[in-house]
C-alpha positions as CSV (number, residue, x, y, z in Angstrom):
1,M,-119.4,-41.4,36.0
2,S,-119.6,-45.3,36.0
3,R,-122.1,-47.3,33.7
4,G,-123.7,-48.4,37.1
5,A,-124.5,-44.8,38.1
6,V,-125.8,-44.1,35.0
7,V,-128.2,-46.7,35.4
8,L,-128.8,-46.0,38.7
9,V,-130.0,-42.1,37.4
10,A,-132.1,-43.0,34.7
11,L,-134.0,-45.7,37.2
12,A,-134.6,-42.6,39.5
13,A,-135.7,-40.6,36.5
14,C,-138.7,-42.9,35.4
15,T,-140.2,-43.1,39.0
16,E,-143.6,-41.0,38.9
17,P,-144.6,-39.4,42.1
18,P,-147.8,-39.1,43.2
19,P,-149.8,-35.9,42.4
20,A,-150.8,-34.1,45.8
21,C,-154.8,-34.5,44.8
22,I,-156.8,-36.4,43.0
23,D,-160.4,-36.4,41.7
24,V,-162.8,-38.6,43.7
25,D,-166.4,-39.8,43.8
26,T,-167.6,-39.9,47.0
27,M,-170.9,-41.0,45.6
28,C,-169.7,-44.3,44.4
29,Q,-171.2,-47.5,46.2
30,S,-168.9,-48.9,49.3
31,L,-168.0,-52.5,49.4
32,Y,-168.7,-52.7,53.5
33,Q,-170.0,-49.4,55.7
34,P,-166.9,-47.0,55.7
35,T,-166.4,-47.1,59.4
36,F,-162.5,-47.3,60.6
37,D,-163.0,-50.9,62.2
38,N,-164.6,-51.9,58.9
39,V,-161.5,-50.1,56.6
40,Y,-159.0,-52.2,59.1
41,A,-160.7,-55.2,59.2
42,N,-161.4,-55.7,55.5
43,T,-158.6,-53.4,53.9
44,L,-155.8,-52.3,56.0
45,Q,-155.0,-55.5,57.9
46,M,-155.2,-58.2,55.1
47,K,-154.0,-56.3,52.3
48,C,-151.1,-53.7,54.3
49,G,-150.5,-54.9,57.7
50,S,-150.9,-58.5,57.7
51,T,-147.3,-61.1,57.5
52,R,-148.7,-61.8,54.3
53,S,-148.5,-58.3,53.1
54,S,-145.4,-57.4,55.4
55,C,-144.8,-53.4,54.1
56,H,-146.7,-52.1,57.5
57,S,-147.0,-55.1,59.5
58,A,-145.2,-55.2,62.9
59,T,-142.0,-56.2,60.9
60,G,-142.4,-54.2,58.1
61,H,-143.4,-50.4,59.1
62,M,-142.4,-49.4,55.6
63,G,-142.9,-45.2,55.7
64,G,-142.9,-45.6,59.5
65,M,-146.2,-47.3,59.3
66,D,-147.4,-50.0,61.6
67,F,-150.7,-51.5,60.4
68,S,-150.5,-55.0,62.6
69,T,-153.1,-53.2,64.9
70,K,-156.4,-50.9,64.7
71,D,-154.4,-48.3,67.2
72,T,-151.2,-48.5,65.4
73,A,-152.9,-48.1,61.7
74,F,-155.2,-44.9,63.0
75,A,-152.3,-43.4,64.7
76,A,-149.9,-43.8,61.4
77,L,-152.4,-42.7,59.5
78,L,-153.7,-39.8,61.3
79,A,-149.8,-38.5,62.0
80,P,-149.6,-34.9,61.8
81,G,-147.6,-33.4,59.2
82,H,-147.6,-36.3,56.5
83,D,-151.0,-36.0,54.8
84,R,-151.7,-39.7,54.8
85,V,-155.3,-39.3,55.5
86,V,-156.6,-35.6,55.7
87,P,-160.1,-35.8,57.6
88,G,-162.9,-34.6,55.1
89,D,-160.5,-34.5,51.6
90,P,-159.9,-37.9,50.1
91,G,-159.0,-36.5,47.6
92,C,-155.8,-35.1,48.7
93,S,-155.2,-37.9,51.5
94,K,-151.8,-40.0,50.5
95,I,-154.1,-43.1,51.4
96,I,-156.7,-42.3,48.8
97,V,-154.1,-41.3,45.9
98,R,-151.9,-43.9,46.1
99,T,-154.6,-46.8,46.7
100,N,-156.6,-45.6,43.1
101,G,-153.1,-45.0,41.4
102,I,-153.6,-48.5,39.7
103,G,-150.7,-49.2,37.6
104,K,-148.6,-46.4,38.6
105,D,-145.0,-46.1,40.5
106,Y,-146.6,-45.2,43.5
107,Q,-149.4,-47.6,44.0
108,M,-150.4,-49.4,47.1
109,P,-150.0,-51.8,47.6
110,P,-147.3,-52.5,45.5
111,G,-147.4,-55.3,42.9
112,D,-151.3,-56.3,44.0
113,P,-153.2,-53.2,43.7
114,L,-156.7,-52.8,45.4
115,T,-159.0,-53.4,42.0
116,D,-161.9,-53.4,43.4
117,E,-163.8,-50.0,43.0
118,H,-166.4,-50.7,45.9
119,E,-163.2,-51.3,48.1
120,R,-161.6,-48.2,47.4
121,C,-164.7,-46.5,47.9
122,A,-164.9,-47.7,51.4
123,L,-161.8,-45.7,52.0
124,I,-162.9,-42.4,50.2
125,Q,-166.4,-42.4,52.2
126,W,-164.4,-43.2,55.3
127,V,-162.0,-39.9,55.0
128,A,-164.8,-38.3,53.4
129,N,-166.9,-38.7,56.4
130,G,-164.1,-37.5,58.8
131,A,-161.6,-40.4,59.0
132,T,-163.2,-40.8,62.6
133,G,-161.1,-43.7,64.6
134,P,-161.9,-47.4,66.1
135,G,-165.1,-47.8,68.1
136,V,-167.1,-45.1,66.0
137,Q,-169.6,-45.9,64.0
């Protein structure tokens, strides 16, 4: 095995996979009313789907997700078989696990985590309340 291959294998072994579920506080104080419209406008669009944070923008599509519009973001998050959002179960929803994994290899957004606990709380409460779609209060 070449030295480069050994380094790649060693680096791959250092990547910490996200847990399937975490404990969350659904009684936390949210930054804004936890509706999808607010979650999208205040967090997903600006921090995950804008051209500034191109991971899930119209040109990024990391993980097959496009957050450039409310409809594409909602469809990507609730796509069957991915557990990105499990309505009613925030602790086992990948979006919650990853946005609460500050400092971990799997943290989202990478390099610029959602450090405001009240912003993360809005995501948690939106999922806990059933993860209703755009236009639903």
